[in-house]
N, C-alpha and C positions, 0 to 999 in steps of 0.2 A: 497628422493621422496617428492615431493612438492605439495600441494592442493592450489586452487585458486577458490576463490566464482563464481559461474556461472549463477545461477538464482535461485528463490525460487518458489515452485510450490503450488498453493491455490486450492481449489475444490469450486465451484458454483453450486447451484441448478439451476440458470437460466443464460446461459453463455450471453446472449444479455443484459439482465441489468448490468450484471457484467463488460461488455466491456463497456458499456456505462457509466460507473461509472469511470472507469480507463481512457478513452480516454477524455469523455467531461468533467465530473467534475474534474478529477485530472489533466487532459491535457496531459498525459501520450502518446507517441507515439506507434502505433500497429506496431509490426513488422513481426507477423504472425499469420495468421488465418488458424488454424487447424480444418477447418469445418468439421462438425458442433459443436464438442464437444470441442474445445480447441482454446486458442489464446494467444498471448504472447505481452507484452508491454514493453515498456524500458523508463527508465529516459534520456532524450535526453543530459545530460552533462556526461554522465558515461556510462558504460556496465552493469549496474544491470537491470535485465531481470525478469519480473514476469511472469508465465506462470499459466494461470488459465485453469481448465479442468473439464467437468462435474463431478457432484457428484452422480455417479450412483448408489454407495452403501447407498446414503439418511445416511452418518455417523454422521452428526450434530455435529461434534467434531472439529470445525473449529479453536478454541481458542487454540491449543497446538501448533500452527507454527504463526509465524507473520514475517511482514518485518519493517525495519527502514530505513525511508526516511530523509535524512538531508534536511533541508530548512534554507534560509539567516534570516528570520524572522517570528518567531514560531508566535507570537501574531499576525500579520497580517494575517499569513496562516490560522489560527483557525478562526479569524473573517470572512475570506473568505469562508471557508467551512461552517462555522455555518449559512451564509446567504443561503449557496446552501442547507441546512437541512441535511447536513452530520452527523450521528451520531457521538457524543463526547463520549468514552469512558471514559477519564479522561483529565481534564483541565490542563492546563501548571502547570509544577512542576519544581522547580530548584533544579537541580542534582548537583554534584559536578563538572562535566565538561562540562555540558550541560544542555539546558531546555528540558523538554520532555512533550508529549502529547500522548494520544492515540485515535485512531477513529477505527470506524468500518466502512468495505464496505458493499455493499448492500448485501453481502452474510453472514455476520457475521463474517469474518476474520479480525483479529485486526491488525492495521498499526501503528507504532509508529513513531511520527515526534520529530526529535531532531534538537535543533540549538547549534551548539559548541558555547561554550563562548570563547571569544577573550580573548588572554593572555596580561595580563598589562605590 
């Protein structure tokens, strides 16, 4: 039996605000609108899907799940996101194989951003 990553599921208190963040602020492509309670976005160069659905239980426990998005230049990405007033949870960290930072979406969901280190 083989398993493949399909999508990540997040909850949102305000679907329209979350959709604006993922499509307008991050520039991801809207691939499905499960009106009025859910939508899906896709990174344009991969098959990575993020599904957001209304948090009807009002659980407020968003930090148990996170997505990881790879970027080409983390420093430039952080500068751009800061200019857009995106919440930076942790600034650039130098890890063994990559650089990493964490942001929060408008619903309090954690998103890790990584830049893979080039092999010398």
